[in-house]
C-alpha positions in Angstrom: -16.6 -14.4 108.2 -19.1 -11.5 108.3 -22.5 -12.3 109.7 -25.4 -11.4 107.5 -29.2 -11.6 107.4 -30.8 -13.9 104.9 -34.0 -12.2 103.5 -36.8 -14.8 103.7 -40.5 -14.6 103.5 -40.8 -15.8 107.1 -38.5 -13.0 108.3 -40.5 -10.4 106.4 -43.8 -11.7 107.9 -42.2 -11.6 111.4 -41.2 -8.0 111.0 -44.6 -7.2 109.6 -46.4 -8.9 112.4 -44.4 -6.9 115.0 -45.2 -3.6 113.3 -41.7 -3.1 111.8 -43.1 -2.3 108.3 -40.0 -0.7 106.8 -37.7 -3.7 107.4 -40.5 -6.0 106.1 -40.8 -3.8 103.0 -37.1 -3.9 102.3 -37.0 -7.7 102.6 -40.0 -8.2 100.4 -38.4 -5.9 97.8 -35.2 -8.0 97.9 -37.2 -11.2 97.6 -39.1 -9.7 94.6 -35.8 -8.6 93.0 -34.5 -12.2 93.4 -37.8 -13.9 92.4 -40.4 -11.6 90.9 -44.0 -12.5 91.8 -47.4 -11.0 92.0 -47.5 -12.0 95.7 -44.4 -9.9 96.5 -45.7 -7.0 94.4 -49.0 -7.0 96.4 -47.1 -7.2 99.7 -44.9 -4.3 98.7 -47.9 -2.2 97.7 -49.7 -3.1 100.9 -46.7 -2.2 103.1 -46.3 1.1 101.3 -49.9 1.9 101.9 -49.6 0.9 105.6 -46.5 3.0 106.1 -48.2 6.0 104.6 -51.4 5.5 106.6 -49.8 4.8 110.0 -47.3 7.7 109.8 -49.3 10.5 108.2 -48.9 12.7 111.3 -45.1 12.3 111.1 -44.7 14.4 107.9 -43.2 17.8 108.1 -45.9 20.4 107.7 -44.2 21.8 104.6 -44.6 18.4 102.9 -48.3 18.0 103.9 -48.9 21.6 102.6 -47.5 20.5 99.2 -48.9 17.0 98.9 -52.2 15.4 99.9 -52.2 11.8 101.2 -52.9 10.2 97.8 -50.0 12.2 96.3 -47.7 11.1 99.1 -48.6 7.5 98.3 -48.3 7.9 94.6 -44.9 9.5 94.7 -43.8 7.2 97.6 -42.7 10.0 99.8 -42.0 8.5 103.2 -41.9 10.6 106.4 -38.3 11.5 107.2 -37.9 8.9 110.0 -39.2 6.0 107.8 -37.1 7.3 104.8 -33.9 7.2 106.9 -34.8 3.8 108.2 -35.6 2.5 104.7 -32.4 3.9 103.3 -30.2 2.5 106.1 -31.8 -1.0 105.8 -31.9 -1.1 102.0 -28.2 -0.1 101.7 -27.2 -2.5 104.4 -25.0 -5.2 102.8 -25.6 -7.5 105.7 -29.0 -8.3 104.2 -28.2 -10.6 101.3 -29.0 -13.9 99.9 -26.7 -16.7 101.0 -25.6 -19.3 98.6 -25.9 -22.9 99.7 -23.0 -24.1 101.9 -21.9 -26.3 99.0 -21.8 -23.3 96.6 -19.9 -21.2 99.2 -17.3 -24.0 99.4 -17.2 -24.3 95.6 -16.6 -20.5 95.3 -13.8 -20.8 98.0 -12.1 -23.7 96.2 -12.4 -21.9 92.8 -10.8 -18.8 94.3 -8.0 -20.8 95.9 -7.3 -22.6 92.5 -7.4 -19.3 90.7 -4.8 -17.8 93.1 -2.6 -20.8 93.0 -2.5 -20.8 89.1 -1.8 -17.1 89.0 1.2 -17.6 91.3 2.7 -20.1 88.9 2.5 -17.8 85.9 4.9 -14.9 85.1 3.3 -11.9 83.4 4.6 -12.8 79.9 3.4 -16.3 80.2 0.0 -15.1 81.5 -0.3 -12.6 78.6 0.5 -15.1 76.0 -1.8 -17.7 77.5 -4.7 -15.2 77.6 -4.1 -14.2 74.0 -4.3 -17.9 73.1 -7.5 -18.4 75.1 -9.3 -15.2 74.0 -7.6 -14.5 70.6 -5.2 -11.8 69.9 -7.9 -9.4 68.7 -9.7 -9.3 72.1 -9.1 -6.2 74.2 -8.5 -6.7 77.9 -11.2 -4.1 78.6 -13.7 -6.4 76.8 -13.0 -9.3 79.0 -15.3 -9.8 82.0 -13.9 -10.8 85.4 -15.8 -14.0 85.2 -14.3 -14.9 81.8 -10.8 -14.0 83.1 -11.2 -16.3 86.1 -12.4 -19.1 83.8 -9.5 -18.6 81.5 -7.0 -18.8 84.4 -8.7 -21.9 85.8 -8.4 -23.5 82.3 -4.7 -22.6 82.3 -4.5 -24.5 85.5 -6.3 -27.5 84.0 -4.0 -27.4 81.0 -0.9 -27.5 83.3 -2.4 -30.5 85.3 -2.9 -32.5 82.1 
């Protein structure tokens, strides 16, 4: 099991209070994506402003020759160090929302059922069953993975009956 960080309001506040504004910003953005609110919007804007104000002297002179402080804020141009930190944290897959333990177990059980049903079907039987489930005019490319999984689970339910 891969360890991961659950983005929470408390964690964002902790990073912010310790002066780690970029990780706090990333977490607030993830929280806002998950649950949009004016509070998160304001926090994100405040942290952007803080990052720009605190790190103004860290810009390359070529950047500050092209943009004044207001333009840097408007275009959200971070100093290089903060940009790299932001990019690394924002792309880190270890910062994600965790489902409740019950949901995690449900997903695991669902996956196990899916695999066990697939093992019992030969390819001809699977193809015929999927055509029955979706209709013969449905193209495989138009079937989502979630719908495919539901169909296979239903095949398993039919076999249990």
